[in-house]
C-alpha positions in Angstrom: 16.2 -13.0 -2.0 13.0 -11.2 -1.0 11.0 -13.5 -3.1 12.6 -16.6 -1.7 10.5 -16.6 1.6 7.3 -16.3 -0.3 8.3 -18.9 -2.8 9.4 -21.3 0.0 6.1 -20.6 1.9 4.1 -21.4 -1.2 6.1 -24.7 -1.8 5.8 -25.5 1.9 2.0 -25.6 1.4 2.4 -28.3 -1.1 4.1 -30.6 1.4 1.1 -31.2 3.4 1.4 -28.1 5.5 5.1 -28.8 6.1 4.5 -31.7 8.4 5.6 -35.1 6.9 5.4 -36.1 3.2 2.7 -38.2 1.5 3.8 -41.2 -0.5 3.3 -39.4 -3.7 5.2 -36.4 -2.4 8.2 -38.8 -1.6 8.2 -40.2 -5.0 8.8 -36.7 -6.6 10.7 -34.9 -3.9 13.7 -32.8 -4.7 15.8 -33.5 -1.6 18.0 -30.6 -2.1 14.9 -28.3 -2.3 13.4 -30.0 0.7 16.4 -29.4 2.9 16.8 -25.9 1.7 13.1 -25.2 2.5 13.3 -26.7 6.1 16.3 -24.5 6.9 14.8 -21.5 5.5 11.7 -21.9 7.5 13.9 -22.0 10.6 13.2 -25.6 11.4 15.6 -28.2 12.8 16.5 -31.0 10.4 13.5 -33.3 9.7 15.4 -35.9 7.6 14.3 -38.7 10.0 10.7 -37.7 9.6 10.9 -37.9 5.9 12.7 -41.2 6.1 9.9 -42.6 8.2 7.2 -41.2 5.9 8.8 -42.4 2.8 9.5 -45.9 4.0 5.8 -46.6 3.5 6.5 -46.3 -0.1 9.9 -48.1 0.0 11.6 -44.9 -0.9 14.9 -43.9 0.7 15.4 -40.1 0.8 18.7 -38.7 -0.3 20.3 -37.4 2.9 23.3 -36.0 1.1 21.2 -33.8 -1.2 18.9 -32.9 1.9 22.0 -31.9 4.0 23.4 -29.9 1.2 20.1 -28.1 0.8 19.7 -27.6 4.3 23.2 -26.0 4.6 22.3 -23.6 1.9 18.9 -22.7 3.3 20.5 -22.3 6.8 23.1 -19.9 5.3 20.2 -17.9 3.6 18.0 -18.0 6.9 20.7 -17.1 9.4 20.9 -13.4 8.3 19.8 -10.7 10.8 17.0 -9.3 8.6 15.6 -12.7 7.9 15.7 -13.8 11.6 14.0 -10.5 12.4 11.3 -10.8 9.9 10.5 -14.3 10.8 10.3 -13.6 14.5 8.0 -10.7 13.7 5.6 -13.3 12.1 6.0 -15.5 15.2 8.1 -18.2 13.6 11.7 -17.0 13.9 14.5 -18.7 15.8 18.2 -18.3 15.7 18.8 -21.7 17.3 19.5 -23.6 14.0 22.1 -21.1 13.2 25.7 -21.8 13.9 26.6 -21.1 17.5 29.1 -18.5 16.4 26.2 -16.3 15.1 23.9 -16.6 18.2 25.2 -13.6 19.9 24.7 -11.5 16.7 21.2 -12.8 15.8 19.7 -13.2 19.2 18.8 -9.4 19.6 17.0 -9.4 16.2 15.0 -12.5 17.3 14.3 -11.3 20.8 12.9 -7.8 20.2 10.9 -9.0 17.3 9.6 -12.1 19.2 8.7 -9.8 22.2 6.6 -7.6 20.0 4.9 -10.5 18.2 4.0 -11.9 21.6 2.8 -8.7 23.1 0.7 -8.0 20.1 -0.8 -11.4 20.1 -1.8 -11.1 23.8 -3.3 -7.7 23.2 -5.2 -8.9 20.1 -6.5 -11.9 22.0 -7.7 -9.6 24.9 -9.5 -7.2 22.7 -11.1 -10.0 20.7 -12.3 -11.6 24.1 -13.7 -8.3 25.3 -15.5 -7.8 22.0 -17.0 -11.3 22.2 -18.3 -10.8 25.6 -19.6 -7.3 24.9 -21.4 -8.7 21.9 -23.0 -11.4 24.1 -24.4 -8.7 26.3 -26.4 -7.3 23.3 -28.5 -10.4 23.2 -32.0 -9.3 24.6 -32.7 -12.9 25.4 -29.7 -13.3 27.6 -30.5 -14.8 31.1 -29.7 -12.7 34.1 -27.2 -15.4 35.3 -25.3 -15.3 32.0 -25.4 -11.5 31.8 -23.7 -11.4 35.3 -21.2 -13.9 34.3 -20.3 -12.0 31.1 -20.2 -8.7 33.0 -17.9 -10.2 35.5 -15.6 -11.6 32.8 -15.5 -8.2 31.1 -14.4 -6.5 34.3 -11.7 -9.1 34.8 -10.5 -8.5 31.3 -10.5 -4.7 31.7 -8.4 -5.1 34.9 -5.8 -7.0 32.7 -6.0 -4.6 29.9 -3.9 -1.8 31.4 -0.9 -4.2 31.9 -1.3 -5.8 28.5 -1.5 -2.5 26.7 1.6 -1.3 28.6 3.5 -4.4 27.6 2.4 -3.9 24.0 3.4 -0.3 23.7 6.8 -1.2 25.6 7.5 -3.9 23.0 6.2 -1.6 20.1 8.6 1.3 21.4 11.6 -1.1 21.7 10.9 -2.5 18.2 10.9 1.0 16.6 14.0 2.0 18.4 15.7 -1.2 17.3 14.7 -0.8 13.7 15.9 2.8 13.7 19.2 1.9 15.3 19.8 -1.0 12.7 18.3 0.7 9.6 15.5 -1.9 9.4 12.2 -1.5 7.6 
């Protein structure tokens, strides 16, 4: 099962970035596989989108095969470890899973999604700080721009403490959650 996400991600690239299908993709689509891929990626059903895209080529997608594949993909996706890993990558959601599983899956999603978001904000802050500090190295920089960039760096440094606290808190919660549940 570990190879399945990689294989499905690679196949997803072949479908125009997983948006809608081209006419040529409609002509060769394996609707069982398309449904399975959509569910395993944590997406809501997109059959109506495929129907609309394929109508341009007078092709009617097979909804029964799509639904069967979607059900299979959803079963594979709606596992705590899969939800957790997807959420760590910023794409997880337990919302497509059966409602009866939501209480079990929500903590896996929440702790991983909180970490992902805190890391993203921290990384963005450091990228922005680095960019403005780089601007200040330009010897031809005008006095006005130097003051603007210096002011922006000060603003970012004020935010930095809170952002780092949020990140380390999320990192600590993630480590504890993984330890408690035996996750890698």
